[in-house]
BAFI-3210 file (N, C-alpha, C; in Angstrom, 3 decimals, decimal comma, padded with zeros to 6 digits):
// residues 248
n [1|2|3|4|5|6|7|8|9|10|11|12|13|14|15|16|17|18|19|20|21|22|23|24|25|26|27|28|29|30|31|32|33|34|35|36|37|38|39|40|41|42|43|44|45|46|47|48|49|50|51|52|53|54|55|56|57|58|59|60|61|62|63|64|65|66|67|68|69|70|71|72|73|74|75|76|77|78|79|80|81|82|83|84|85|86|87|88|89|90|91|92|93|94|95|96|97|98|99|100|101|102|103|104|105|106|107|108|109|110|111|112|113|114|115|116|117|118|119|120|121|122|123|124|125|126|127|128|129|130|131|132|133|134|135|136|137|138|139|140|141|142|143|144|145|146|147|148|149|150|151|152|153|154|155|156|157|158|159|160|161|162|163|164|165|166|167|168|169|170|171|172|173|174|175|176|177|178|179|180|181|182|183|184|185|186|187|188|189|190|191|192|193|194|195|196|197|198|199|200|201|202|203|204|205|206|207|208|209|210|211|212|213|214|215|216|217|218|219|220|221|222|223|224|225|226|227|228|229|230|231|232|233|234|235|236|237|238|239|240|241|242|243|244|245|246|247|248]
n.u [016,593|014,530|012,318|012,469|011,857|009,191|007,934|008,362|006,860|004,284|003,986|004,117|001,700|-000,041|000,497|-000,414|-003,158|-003,779|-003,180|-005,146|-007,417|-007,034|-007,355|-010,013|-011,644|-011,759|-011,736|-010,116|-007,543|-005,626|-005,324|-004,085|-001,653|-000,650|-000,414|001,554|003,637|004,041|004,850|007,253|008,851|008,931|010,079|012,537|013,421|013,487|015,464|017,576|017,670|016,449|013,705|013,326|014,163|012,203|009,912|010,568|010,535|007,802|006,743|007,930|006,752|004,068|004,204|004,961|002,725|000,753|001,485|001,132|-001,659|-002,518|-001,540|-003,025|-005,606|-005,343|-005,104|-007,688|-009,258|-008,291|-009,172|-011,939|-012,268|-011,539|-013,618|-015,830|-015,230|-015,426|-018,148|-019,231|-018,332|-019,739|-022,356|-022,337|-021,984|-024,401|-026,215|-025,477|-026,274|-029,047|-029,593|-029,064|-031,098|-033,313|-033,018|-033,373|-036,037|-037,343|-036,811|-038,198|-040,788|-041,158|-041,048|-043,283|-045,334|-045,109|-045,798|-048,420|-049,638|-049,308|-050,874|-053,378|-053,726|-053,841|-056,214|-058,085|-057,759|-058,820|-061,389|-062,253|-063,724|-066,121|-067,376|-068,817|-071,847|-075,161|-077,052|-078,793|-078,975|-078,345|-077,786|-075,911|-073,923|-073,827|-071,214|-069,852|-070,726|-069,567|-066,828|-066,632|-067,149|-064,832|-063,050|-063,954|-063,184|-060,424|-060,145|-060,970|-058,835|-056,974|-057,275|-056,413|-056,814|-058,656|-061,598|-062,420|-065,050|-065,980|-068,490|-069,822|-071,365|-072,597|-072,707|-075,336|-078,643|-079,832|-077,905|-078,562|-079,954|-077,956|-076,132|-077,631|-077,969|-075,304|-074,765|-076,523|-075,361|-072,956|-074,032|-074,986|-072,632|-071,399|-073,266|-073,059|-070,497|-070,890|-072,637|-070,938|-069,346|-067,738|-067,047|-069,154|-067,942|-065,478|-065,682|-065,714|-067,211|-067,950|-070,078|-069,996|-071,472|-071,850|-069,798|-067,086|-066,907|-065,489|-066,199|-066,882|-069,696|-072,261|-070,570|-070,894|-069,467|-067,528|-069,231|-070,086|-067,865|-067,884|-069,955|-069,739|-068,286|-065,535|-062,832|-060,767|-058,099|-056,856|-054,530|-053,462|-052,674|-054,537|-052,974|-052,449|-052,929|-053,825|-055,532|-058,412|-058,666|-060,505|-062,360|-060,572]
n.v [070,302|068,872|070,379|069,949|067,266|067,258|068,739|067,088|064,898|065,974|066,557|063,999|062,953|064,542|063,596|060,950|061,369|062,541|060,416|058,548|059,886|059,778|057,075|056,707|057,905|058,385|061,032|062,383|061,896|063,660|065,473|063,774|063,268|065,834|066,236|064,351|065,473|067,890|066,879|065,599|067,686|069,329|067,779|067,415|070,047|070,455|068,709|069,911|072,547|072,889|074,278|076,636|075,777|073,862|075,467|076,729|074,476|073,885|076,010|075,459|073,004|073,774|075,171|073,142|071,508|073,069|072,884|070,135|069,921|071,438|069,855|067,506|068,498|069,133|066,606|065,591|067,401|066,795|064,153|064,601|066,129|064,299|062,457|064,079|064,653|062,092|061,573|063,603|062,792|060,399|061,394|062,925|060,873|059,506|061,483|061,670|059,147|059,416|061,472|060,158|058,240|059,929|061,026|058,700|058,085|060,316|059,907|057,511|058,423|060,285|058,554|056,976|058,885|059,480|057,013|056,837|058,989|058,142|055,833|056,958|058,498|056,507|055,284|057,329|057,573|055,141|055,574|057,546|057,187|056,211|058,338|059,648|060,894|060,251|061,981|064,744|063,515|062,549|060,313|057,779|055,112|051,544|050,672|053,062|053,600|051,467|052,011|054,463|053,686|052,265|054,400|055,858|054,149|054,369|057,078|057,015|055,704|057,642|060,211|062,849|063,895|065,903|066,364|067,477|068,306|068,795|069,797|069,265|070,088|069,374|071,671|071,931|073,126|075,711|078,124|078,293|075,902|074,028|074,559|073,769|071,068|070,101|070,527|068,743|066,359|066,510|066,370|063,759|062,228|063,124|062,292|059,530|059,182|060,164|058,235|056,112|056,687|059,003|062,121|064,996|067,551|067,258|067,540|069,657|071,641|072,651|073,932|074,014|074,002|074,499|076,200|075,809|074,349|072,995|071,727|071,064|072,264|069,940|067,758|064,877|062,907|064,393|065,845|063,862|063,446|065,722|065,670|065,219|064,531|065,728|064,727|065,743|065,166|066,563|067,910|069,416|072,806|072,959|071,419|069,634|066,169|064,094|064,024|064,068|064,644|067,082|066,232|064,187]
n.w [060,662|061,752|060,899|058,221|058,025|058,914|056,898|054,722|055,539|055,481|052,786|051,766|052,702|051,214|048,635|048,906|049,225|046,728|045,031|045,781|044,920|042,135|041,701|042,303|040,327|036,786|035,600|037,429|036,902|035,853|037,988|039,845|038,624|038,718|041,490|042,093|040,692|042,062|044,551|043,843|042,821|045,033|047,084|045,900|045,903|048,646|049,507|048,321|049,262|051,766|053,686|052,190|049,706|049,359|049,001|046,599|045,070|045,140|043,621|041,163|040,698|040,382|037,973|036,219|036,512|035,319|032,622|032,294|032,584|030,397|028,311|028,687|028,243|025,551|024,431|024,969|023,465|020,927|020,652|020,753|018,434|016,449|016,799|016,130|013,457|012,371|012,775|011,166|008,647|008,420|008,399|006,026|004,180|004,523|003,668|000,991|000,068|000,443|-001,352|-003,764|-003,666|-003,818|-006,389|-007,888|-007,205|-008,294|-010,993|-011,388|-010,861|-012,927|-015,118|-014,556|-014,765|-017,463|-018,653|-017,721|-019,050|-021,692|-021,721|-021,202|-023,519|-025,494|-024,706|-025,203|-027,945|-028,806|-028,059|-029,691|-032,213|-031,275|-030,200|-032,052|-033,513|-034,744|-037,289|-036,023|-033,541|-030,111|-028,772|-027,122|-028,380|-027,684|-027,687|-027,192|-024,597|-023,181|-023,574|-022,286|-019,682|-019,103|-019,241|-017,046|-014,962|-015,158|-014,508|-011,875|-010,688|-010,980|-009,426|-009,496|-011,949|-014,295|-016,363|-019,577|-021,722|-025,030|-027,196|-030,509|-033,702|-037,049|-039,879|-040,746|-040,173|-037,897|-035,950|-033,168|-032,740|-033,316|-031,270|-029,038|-029,671|-029,679|-027,007|-025,821|-026,587|-025,155|-022,578|-022,561|-022,621|-020,249|-018,332|-018,506|-017,503|-014,918|-013,919|-013,828|-011,710|-011,658|-010,257|-010,487|-010,230|-011,361|-014,024|-016,800|-019,412|-022,837|-025,268|-028,760|-031,051|-034,526|-034,960|-035,357|-037,625|-040,594|-042,812|-046,241|-048,015|-048,370|-048,130|-046,857|-045,540|-044,200|-042,597|-040,829|-039,203|-037,730|-035,995|-032,938|-029,641|-028,068|-025,897|-023,252|-021,026|-018,102|-015,638|-012,535|-013,104|-015,387|-017,130|-019,989|-020,347|-021,974|-025,123|-027,148|-030,460|-032,313|-035,115|-035,990]
ca.u [016,372|013,186|011,360|012,529|011,136|007,754|007,472|008,351|005,712|003,064|003,928|003,799|000,240|-000,701|000,643|-001,309|-004,529|-003,905|-003,190|-006,470|-008,352|-006,805|-007,875|-011,477|-012,375|-010,901|-011,532|-009,160|-006,207|-004,738|-005,019|-003,137|-000,346|-000,179|000,013|002,830|004,660|004,325|005,648|008,599|009,627|009,099|011,088|013,827|013,823|013,768|016,772|018,612|017,799|015,662|012,366|013,324|014,208|010,884|009,008|010,925|010,047|006,351|006,525|008,295|005,724|002,860|004,426|004,919|001,325|000,021|001,803|000,496|-003,083|-002,678|-001,306|-004,183|-006,720|-005,087|-005,439|-009,149|-009,764|-007,926|-010,087|-013,265|-012,228|-011,571|-014,980|-016,708|-014,929|-015,978|-019,599|-019,514|-018,121|-020,861|-023,541|-022,200|-022,223|-025,835|-026,865|-025,198|-027,156|-030,414|-029,698|-029,162|-032,439|-034,254|-032,882|-033,994|-037,486|-037,794|-036,771|-039,322|-042,023|-041,261|-041,374|-044,666|-046,212|-045,070|-046,591|-049,820|-050,096|-049,381|-052,045|-054,564|-053,883|-054,299|-057,617|-058,892|-057,700|-059,777|-062,725|-062,528|-064,777|-067,397|-067,938|-069,528|-073,305|-075,977|-077,651|-079,839|-079,081|-077,394|-077,747|-074,647|-073,972|-073,381|-069,754|-069,425|-070,971|-068,548|-065,554|-066,696|-067,039|-063,395|-062,445|-064,316|-062,325|-059,102|-060,222|-061,061|-057,477|-056,163|-058,194|-055,891|-057,143|-059,935|-062,104|-063,066|-065,860|-066,357|-069,501|-069,848|-072,435|-072,277|-073,245|-076,751|-079,481|-079,443|-076,863|-079,100|-080,254|-076,694|-075,580|-078,419|-077,685|-073,962|-074,841|-077,185|-074,351|-072,087|-074,773|-075,072|-071,317|-071,188|-074,132|-072,479|-069,365|-071,459|-073,192|-069,810|-068,655|-066,919|-067,693|-069,512|-067,033|-064,265|-065,994|-066,098|-067,641|-068,308|-070,801|-069,520|-072,364|-071,134|-068,935|-065,742|-067,024|-064,692|-066,651|-067,433|-071,138|-072,634|-069,612|-071,525|-068,435|-066,954|-070,260|-070,125|-066,753|-068,109|-071,003|-068,944|-067,839|-064,115|-062,492|-059,381|-057,760|-055,878|-054,248|-052,793|-053,205|-055,006|-051,918|-053,043|-052,321|-054,199|-056,590|-059,067|-058,711|-061,719|-062,278|-059,310]
ca.v [068,911|068,496|071,053|069,265|066,001|067,567|069,162|065,890|064,072|066,637|066,387|062,584|062,819|065,155|062,668|059,810|061,835|062,736|059,093|057,973|060,572|059,270|055,717|056,736|058,309|058,676|062,471|062,953|061,418|064,812|065,982|062,848|063,535|067,119|066,048|063,654|066,414|068,804|066,144|065,347|068,935|069,867|066,964|067,748|071,358|070,312|068,076|070,817|073,813|073,005|074,864|077,576|074,942|073,240|076,479|076,852|073,258|074,031|076,893|074,716|071,987|074,429|075,476|071,871|071,062|073,837|072,282|068,811|070,113|071,880|068,696|066,613|069,134|069,016|065,223|065,483|068,130|066,034|063,020|065,136|066,542|063,085|061,915|064,963|064,448|060,795|061,734|064,421|061,943|059,469|062,167|063,251|059,636|059,251|062,469|061,282|058,024|059,923|062,204|059,158|057,666|060,940|061,085|057,484|058,234|061,306|059,258|056,569|059,199|060,826|057,431|056,602|059,904|059,315|055,829|057,167|059,839|057,321|054,967|057,795|058,871|055,312|055,092|058,310|057,232|054,053|056,107|058,602|056,903|055,941|059,615|060,232|060,789|060,298|063,293|065,203|062,605|062,704|059,030|057,052|053,704|050,634|050,683|054,299|053,446|050,568|052,721|055,495|053,006|052,011|055,694|056,194|053,353|054,997|058,338|056,672|055,372|058,851|061,254|064,196|064,322|066,546|066,008|068,548|067,812|069,809|069,260|069,863|069,690|069,743|073,007|071,960|073,644|077,055|078,175|077,978|074,470|073,287|074,708|072,918|069,678|069,740|070,468|067,480|065,309|066,631|065,884|062,297|061,706|063,434|061,450|058,195|059,222|060,282|056,927|055,192|057,065|060,212|063,244|066,085|068,696|066,983|067,669|070,949|071,422|073,803|073,600|074,847|073,959|074,337|077,371|075,398|073,458|073,319|070,806|071,650|072,066|068,722|066,686|064,179|062,221|065,412|066,149|062,784|063,627|066,923|065,385|064,485|065,127|065,436|064,610|066,068|064,922|067,530|067,872|070,631|074,040|072,666|070,821|068,560|064,854|063,380|064,779|063,552|065,773|067,330|065,822|063,448]
ca.w [060,199|062,190|059,998|056,915|058,178|058,993|055,552|053,871|055,944|054,985|051,330|051,514|052,907|050,047|047,506|049,144|048,924|045,275|044,398|046,024|044,007|040,788|041,603|042,448|039,109|035,641|035,372|038,366|036,536|035,687|039,316|040,458|038,023|039,214|042,880|042,052|040,228|043,180|045,546|043,327|042,758|046,390|047,765|045,298|046,423|050,067|049,638|047,835|049,974|052,986|053,504|051,056|048,500|049,203|048,442|045,173|044,406|044,956|042,465|039,944|040,486|039,843|036,544|035,484|036,521|034,287|031,326|032,247|032,343|029,013|027,439|028,800|027,534|024,113|024,049|024,962|022,299|019,735|020,563|020,408|017,035|015,624|016,879|015,355|012,037|011,987|012,696|009,981|007,471|008,367|007,997|004,603|003,439|004,576|002,804|-000,397|-000,236|000,348|-002,621|-004,827|-003,596|-004,296|-007,849|-008,417|-007,049|-009,277|-012,300|-011,432|-010,941|-014,287|-016,001|-014,267|-015,339|-018,918|-018,988|-017,458|-020,144|-022,911|-021,596|-021,344|-024,920|-026,203|-024,360|-025,928|-029,374|-029,019|-027,794|-030,661|-033,193|-030,610|-029,790|-033,192|-033,357|-035,954|-037,561|-035,105|-032,411|-029,009|-028,075|-027,157|-028,770|-026,627|-027,703|-026,527|-023,164|-022,638|-023,564|-021,255|-018,391|-018,912|-018,947|-015,672|-014,081|-015,211|-013,768|-010,457|-010,251|-011,104|-008,968|-009,718|-013,309|-014,600|-017,697|-020,335|-022,835|-026,039|-028,101|-031,854|-034,632|-038,429|-040,161|-041,134|-039,106|-037,469|-034,921|-031,838|-032,677|-033,275|-029,925|-028,147|-030,009|-029,196|-025,553|-025,481|-026,751|-023,977|-021,405|-022,630|-022,227|-018,845|-017,515|-018,499|-016,571|-013,567|-013,531|-013,602|-010,485|-011,762|-009,581|-011,418|-010,163|-012,136|-015,447|-017,370|-020,799|-023,666|-026,501|-029,870|-032,209|-035,797|-035,127|-035,768|-038,782|-041,782|-043,863|-047,460|-048,097|-049,078|-047,873|-045,741|-044,759|-043,310|-041,594|-039,835|-038,273|-036,937|-034,992|-031,950|-028,383|-027,825|-024,480|-022,879|-019,629|-017,613|-014,208|-012,080|-013,684|-016,750|-017,955|-020,777|-020,237|-023,197|-025,782|-028,338|-031,387|-033,081|-036,516|-036,212]
c.u [014,968|012,129|011,307|011,741|009,628|007,187|007,370|007,171|004,415|002,910|003,600|002,310|-000,525|-000,633|-000,304|-002,740|-004,744|-003,972|-004,536|-007,503|-008,210|-007,388|-009,403|-012,187|-011,399|-010,695|-010,492|-007,722|-005,213|-004,325|-003,983|-001,737|000,236|000,323|001,370|003,950|005,048|005,217|007,088|009,427|009,879|010,166|012,463|014,337|014,196|015,154|017,879|018,761|016,951|014,313|012,301|013,361|012,881|009,894|009,276|010,450|008,551|006,028|006,837|007,239|004,451|003,005|004,351|003,481|000,493|000,238|001,191|-000,987|-003,351|-002,505|-002,483|-005,395|-006,558|-005,436|-006,945|-009,743|-009,465|-008,867|-011,494|-013,329|-012,293|-012,962|-015,946|-016,491|-015,497|-017,496|-019,997|-019,376|-019,279|-022,137|-023,501|-022,461|-023,713|-026,601|-026,653|-026,103|-028,606|-030,616|-029,838|-030,550|-033,486|-034,220|-033,563|-035,521|-038,051|-037,819|-037,933|-040,662|-042,228|-041,642|-042,826|-045,641|-046,251|-045,929|-048,083|-050,398|-050,245|-050,610|-053,332|-054,799|-054,360|-055,788|-058,517|-058,877|-058,707|-061,217|-063,192|-063,737|-066,130|-068,082|-068,603|-071,024|-073,989|-076,577|-078,820|-080,002|-078,020|-077,278|-076,367|-074,869|-073,527|-071,859|-069,216|-069,607|-069,916|-067,181|-065,520|-066,623|-065,580|-062,656|-062,726|-063,468|-060,915|-059,090|-060,328|-059,682|-056,543|-057,003|-057,691|-056,275|-058,546|-060,316|-062,760|-063,771|-066,212|-067,314|-069,577|-071,060|-071,988|-073,044|-074,709|-077,600|-078,990|-078,502|-077,385|-079,375|-078,970|-076,012|-076,305|-078,114|-076,302|-073,932|-075,511|-076,211|-073,349|-072,771|-074,854|-073,752|-071,092|-072,022|-073,597|-071,290|-069,840|-071,929|-072,096|-068,946|-067,767|-067,679|-067,972|-068,526|-065,725|-064,469|-066,365|-066,444|-067,899|-068,961|-070,380|-070,501|-071,575|-070,136|-067,532|-065,764|-066,160|-065,087|-067,183|-068,916|-071,451|-071,670|-070,086|-070,524|-067,772|-067,956|-070,246|-069,028|-066,930|-069,238|-070,375|-068,804|-066,372|-063,842|-061,019|-059,205|-056,656|-055,594|-053,508|-053,475|-053,543|-053,892|-052,503|-052,243|-052,581|-055,407|-057,104|-059,277|-060,047|-061,441|-060,951|-059,421]
c.v [068,454|069,120|070,353|067,983|066,232|067,945|067,966|065,017|064,663|066,442|064,958|062,343|063,406|064,241|061,502|060,179|061,976|061,406|058,426|058,593|060,040|057,902|055,708|057,032|058,718|060,170|063,066|062,545|062,565|065,380|065,093|063,087|064,836|066,991|065,363|064,577|067,392|068,120|066,005|066,616|069,510|069,109|067,265|069,075|071,288|069,721|069,040|072,040|073,959|073,618|075,839|076,804|074,263|074,202|076,681|075,638|073,313|074,902|076,172|073,667|072,581|074,723|074,215|071,357|071,777|073,236|070,894|068,961|070,539|070,716|067,744|067,182|069,017|067,618|065,046|066,171|067,389|064,851|063,473|065,521|065,336|062,464|062,745|064,777|063,121|060,877|062,549|063,603|060,961|060,168|062,507|062,025|059,309|060,211|062,129|060,119|058,489|060,715|061,239|058,521|058,635|061,043|059,873|057,570|059,220|060,711|058,277|057,291|059,753|059,731|057,001|057,589|059,790|058,130|056,091|057,996|059,041|056,422|055,758|058,173|057,682|055,060|056,063|058,049|056,126|054,525|057,067|058,308|056,640|057,221|060,352|059,945|060,823|061,693|063,561|064,313|062,927|061,405|058,384|055,616|052,840|050,601|051,911|054,184|052,557|051,254|053,784|054,889|052,683|053,311|056,107|055,412|053,946|056,288|058,100|056,357|056,584|060,069|062,673|064,749|064,924|066,201|067,226|067,922|068,983|069,168|070,026|069,355|070,035|071,033|073,054|072,383|075,020|076,987|077,781|076,482|073,655|073,393|073,803|071,442|069,244|069,700|069,174|066,304|065,328|066,031|064,360|061,657|061,925|062,527|060,027|058,124|059,354|058,920|055,912|055,616|058,278|061,393|064,379|067,242|068,467|067,234|069,111|070,727|072,742|073,314|074,572|074,905|073,687|075,466|077,016|074,469|073,951|072,440|071,581|071,325|070,836|067,562|065,925|063,373|063,178|065,795|065,116|062,949|064,848|066,746|064,544|065,251|064,728|065,479|064,964|065,812|065,892|067,275|069,141|071,865|073,835|072,185|069,614|067,274|064,042|064,101|064,046|064,706|065,869|067,012|065,112|062,559]
c.w [060,557|061,281|058,648|056,954|058,201|057,630|054,629|054,194|055,413|053,488|050,949|051,674|051,727|048,847|047,649|048,812|047,438|044,562|044,573|045,107|042,593|040,622|041,651|041,140|038,032|035,435|036,297|038,028|036,436|037,031|040,013|039,916|038,567|040,650|042,938|041,635|041,331|044,221|045,081|043,346|044,141|047,148|047,229|045,827|047,884|050,296|049,274|048,725|051,183|052,697|052,350|049,742|048,252|048,586|046,947|044,394|044,161|043,740|041,149|039,628|039,916|038,362|035,692|035,401|035,473|032,902|031,183|031,913|030,903|028,045|027,475|028,076|026,030|023,611|023,963|023,746|021,005|019,536|020,164|018,935|016,111|015,622|016,040|013,852|011,534|011,834|011,467|008,701|007,293|007,902|006,510|003,732|003,385|003,671|001,329|-000,821|-000,419|-000,934|-003,797|-004,857|-004,130|-005,820|-008,485|-008,328|-008,063|-010,679|-012,455|-011,566|-012,338|-015,278|-015,814|-014,883|-016,865|-019,359|-018,777|-018,591|-021,446|-022,880|-021,787|-022,800|-025,755|-025,947|-025,125|-027,426|-029,698|-028,842|-028,883|-031,554|-032,534|-030,135|-030,946|-033,073|-034,721|-036,111|-036,621|-033,861|-031,344|-028,199|-028,221|-027,629|-027,597|-026,535|-026,972|-025,013|-022,509|-022,532|-022,471|-019,854|-018,074|-018,577|-017,500|-014,679|-014,018|-014,387|-012,267|-009,896|-010,296|-010,709|-009,174|-011,088|-013,402|-016,039|-018,331|-021,534|-023,752|-027,034|-029,414|-032,640|-036,045|-038,778|-040,599|-039,941|-038,677|-036,267|-033,546|-031,690|-032,560|-031,904|-028,929|-028,389|-029,491|-027,658|-025,097|-025,609|-025,589|-022,755|-021,385|-022,187|-020,736|-017,943|-017,426|-017,527|-015,125|-013,063|-013,225|-012,416|-010,547|-011,154|-010,567|-011,417|-010,916|-013,618|-015,782|-018,839|-021,510|-024,951|-027,604|-031,031|-033,478|-036,018|-035,613|-036,983|-039,946|-042,962|-045,056|-047,549|-048,949|-048,863|-046,636|-044,903|-043,771|-042,232|-040,468|-038,783|-037,377|-035,913|-033,881|-030,635|-028,196|-026,323|-024,288|-021,378|-019,219|-016,132|-013,824|-012,633|-015,151|-017,674|-018,673|-020,649|-021,510|-023,795|-027,007|-029,308|-032,120|-034,553|-036,807|-037,441]
res [m|k|n|t|t|l|i|a|a|a|l|t|a|a|l|t|s|a|t|a|m|a|q|d|a|e|p|q|y|t|e|a|k|q|a|g|t|i|f|t|t|t|v|t|g|l|a|a|g|g|p|i|g|a|f|a|g|l|l|a|g|a|w|v|n|y|n|i|e|e|a|d|n|a|v|v|l|s|n|d|l|e|t|a|q|a|q|l|s|q|t|e|s|l|l|a|q|q|r|q|q|l|v|a|l|q|a|n|l|a|q|s|e|t|l|t|a|q|y|a|q|q|m|l|d|q|l|q|l|t|m|l|f|k|t|n|k|s|d|l|t|d|s|a|k|n|r|l|s|l|l|a|q|y|l|t|r|n|p|e|m|q|i|r|l|d|g|y|a|d|p|r|g|n|a|d|y|n|l|q|l|s|q|a|r|i|d|a|v|a|q|q|l|y|d|a|g|v|a|p|e|r|i|t|s|q|s|h|g|a|t|l|s|s|a|t|k|g|d|y|d|a|y|a|l|e|r|m|v|s|i|e|l|t|k|g|d|n|v|s|v|a|k|m|n|y|r|k]
***
């Protein structure tokens, strides 16, 4: 009887210690439950069979404690999984919103590029007739200079664009002279753009002389349309944005 009392007192002290641990910190809650289980099963075993019963109670308590710990771990894992799933759902929602924003930005960019190209083509269409020259002349008219200044402003706002100039002459005169004359006309246009702030490295050119002439001999109206400099705006890998057609 005395041994039984001593064992019970020792187990009571163990329970008190386990309870204090549970109150000190939340992570020790499982340990407190386990200590309580050991006490309960041990006392039960002690009452039933003395010290031997107490030992059997300890073994039973250990087995029950294992199951308690497994259950607590399952609850923690379940909570972690729910939190992870919620975070994943939130991330997927955010990605979906970003994809929608990207599609909208791409659509706006495509529309902007289309409007830019349309504006550039309208500008070159208005410039077309002012790029015609008098016979044996390479002088620009005042109207041509004004139009080219507007073109230079447009090019300043669109620095990714490049400019190509092609010079032509009517079939009168020899080939060498016509090449020189069409080059002089190119130089006059290029210089006007330089003076308006367009960098020289953005401009390429080619003189054709009368090599592309299709005018019938003596057709002076057709000759007038062949004394010109055509302009093409490109970007990237020479992708044409807008073009002034030869003999439009």
